[in-house]
C-alpha positions as CSV (number, residue, x, y, z in Angstrom):
1,M,-15.4,27.0,9.2
2,N,-16.6,23.9,11.1
3,E,-13.9,21.0,10.7
4,K,-15.2,17.4,11.1
5,Q,-13.9,15.0,13.3
6,A,-13.8,11.5,13.1
7,K,-13.4,9.9,16.7
8,F,-11.8,6.5,14.6
9,S,-9.4,6.4,12.2
10,I,-9.1,3.5,9.2
11,G,-7.3,0.4,11.0
12,D,-8.9,0.9,14.0
13,I,-10.9,-2.4,15.4
14,V,-14.3,-1.3,16.8
15,K,-17.0,-3.3,18.3
16,H,-20.6,-1.7,16.8
17,K,-22.4,0.5,19.2
18,H,-25.9,-1.4,18.6
19,F,-24.9,-4.7,17.1
20,N,-22.7,-7.4,18.3
21,F,-20.0,-7.5,15.6
22,R,-16.6,-6.2,15.8
23,G,-14.6,-4.8,12.3
24,V,-12.1,-3.0,11.2
25,I,-12.9,0.4,9.8
26,Y,-11.4,0.9,6.0
27,D,-13.3,3.9,4.7
28,V,-14.5,7.1,6.9
29,D,-17.0,9.7,5.2
30,F,-17.2,12.6,7.5
31,E,-21.0,12.7,6.8
32,F,-24.2,10.5,5.4
33,N,-22.7,9.5,1.5
34,N,-25.2,6.7,0.4
35,S,-28.6,6.4,-0.7
36,E,-31.8,7.3,1.0
37,E,-32.8,3.6,0.5
38,W,-29.9,2.4,2.3
39,Y,-30.2,5.0,5.0
40,R,-34.1,4.1,5.8
41,S,-32.7,0.7,5.8
42,I,-31.2,1.2,9.4
43,P,-33.9,0.5,12.2
44,K,-35.3,4.3,13.3
45,N,-34.0,3.7,17.0
46,V,-30.7,3.3,15.6
47,R,-30.2,5.4,12.7
48,P,-27.5,7.8,13.1
49,R,-27.7,11.6,12.6
50,K,-26.5,12.4,8.6
51,D,-24.1,15.0,9.7
52,Q,-22.1,13.0,11.3
53,P,-18.9,10.4,10.5
54,F,-20.3,7.2,8.8
55,Y,-17.6,4.3,9.1
56,H,-17.1,1.7,6.5
57,L,-16.6,-1.8,8.4
58,L,-14.7,-4.7,7.2
59,A,-16.8,-7.0,10.1
60,E,-16.0,-10.6,11.3
61,N,-18.8,-11.9,9.0
62,K,-15.6,-14.4,7.2
63,R,-14.5,-11.3,5.8
64,L,-11.5,-10.5,8.1
65,S,-9.2,-13.1,5.7
66,L,-9.4,-10.1,3.0
67,L,-7.3,-7.7,5.7
68,P,-4.0,-8.9,4.4
69,E,-4.7,-8.1,1.0
70,I,-6.8,-4.4,2.2
71,S,-3.4,-3.6,4.2
72,T,-1.6,-4.1,0.7
73,L,-3.9,-1.9,-1.5
74,F,-4.0,0.4,1.3
75,E,-0.1,0.5,1.5
76,V,-0.1,1.1,-2.6
77,L,-2.7,4.1,-2.4
78,K,-1.2,5.8,0.7
79,A,2.6,5.8,-1.4
80,N,0.5,6.7,-4.8
81,Q,-0.9,9.6,-2.6
82,E,2.0,10.8,-1.1
83,K,3.9,10.3,-4.2
84,S,6.8,7.6,-2.9
85,V,7.9,4.4,-3.3
86,D,10.4,1.5,-1.7
87,V,12.9,0.8,-3.4
88,E,15.1,-2.3,-3.4
89,I,18.6,-2.4,-4.8
90,T,20.2,-5.9,-4.7
91,T,23.9,-6.0,-5.9
92,A,26.6,-8.6,-5.9
93,F,28.6,-6.4,-3.7
94,E,28.6,-3.7,-1.4
95,I,28.0,-0.2,-2.9
96,S,29.5,2.4,-1.5
97,S,27.0,5.5,0.0
98,D,27.7,8.1,-2.9
99,I,26.6,5.3,-5.3
100,S,23.7,4.6,-3.2
101,S,23.0,8.3,-3.2
102,K,23.7,8.7,-7.2
103,L,21.1,5.8,-7.9
104,E,18.3,7.3,-5.4
105,T,18.8,10.5,-7.3
106,A,18.3,9.0,-10.8
107,L,15.4,6.9,-9.5
108,K,13.7,9.6,-8.1
109,T,14.2,11.6,-11.5
110,R,12.8,8.7,-13.5
111,L,10.0,7.5,-11.2
112,Q,9.0,11.4,-9.8
113,R,8.4,10.4,-6.7
114,E,10.4,10.5,-3.1
115,I,12.3,7.3,-3.0
116,R,12.8,5.3,0.2
117,L,15.6,3.1,-0.5
118,A,17.1,-0.1,0.9
119,T,20.3,-1.8,-0.3
120,R,21.1,-5.7,-0.2
121,V,23.8,-8.0,-1.3
122,N,23.4,-11.2,-3.1
123,Q,26.7,-12.6,-4.3
124,N,24.3,-15.1,-6.4
125,L,23.8,-12.0,-8.8
126,I,27.4,-12.4,-10.2
127,G,27.6,-8.6,-11.1
128,G,25.4,-5.7,-11.8
129,A,22.2,-4.9,-9.8
130,V,18.7,-5.8,-9.5
131,I,16.3,-3.1,-8.8
132,R,12.6,-3.0,-7.4
133,A,10.4,-0.1,-7.1
134,G,6.8,-1.2,-6.5
135,D,5.8,-3.4,-9.4
136,T,8.9,-2.1,-11.2
137,V,11.6,-4.6,-11.7
138,I,15.1,-3.6,-13.6
139,D,17.4,-6.6,-13.6
140,N,20.8,-5.2,-15.0
141,S,22.9,-8.5,-13.1
142,I,25.1,-10.8,-14.8
143,R,22.8,-13.5,-13.8
144,G,19.7,-11.9,-15.0
145,K,21.9,-11.5,-18.7
146,L,23.0,-15.1,-18.6
147,S,19.1,-16.5,-17.7
148,K,17.5,-14.2,-20.5
149,L,20.7,-15.4,-23.1
150,A,19.9,-19.1,-22.1
151,E,16.3,-18.6,-22.5
152,S,16.7,-17.2,-26.0
153,M,19.1,-20.0,-27.0
154,N,16.3,-22.9,-25.8
155,S,14.0,-20.7,-27.9
């Protein structure tokens, strides 16, 4: 079996071999995977073979400002592919490693993903905890409950 290798990887900054621009690689096709019309639009003297890697570039063309957003989306896609998630647990007081371990196990079961756990202390929570896992937030803090109570009383 002939395994294809790409010389560059996603995230690499490259300078085009024939044209004077730089860009960031955001995807790689290990062989040509576009329309014939697009392929024929490449000048013959610089047209690559179809059986080699084709790199998708975010060129300097005033598009590099999109890089932070692309990086964030890439991390989300990567985490989804790896079935993992960053979880932050914020509590009013320091929690023991035993409780942290139990929370990690429960979250792993609930989210059906590997967990990368970080803990923080924020005494403004008064008690309870706030758990952030990706775009999911579980606020079971005293401060959060008091805010919801005040909100419902003002409605």
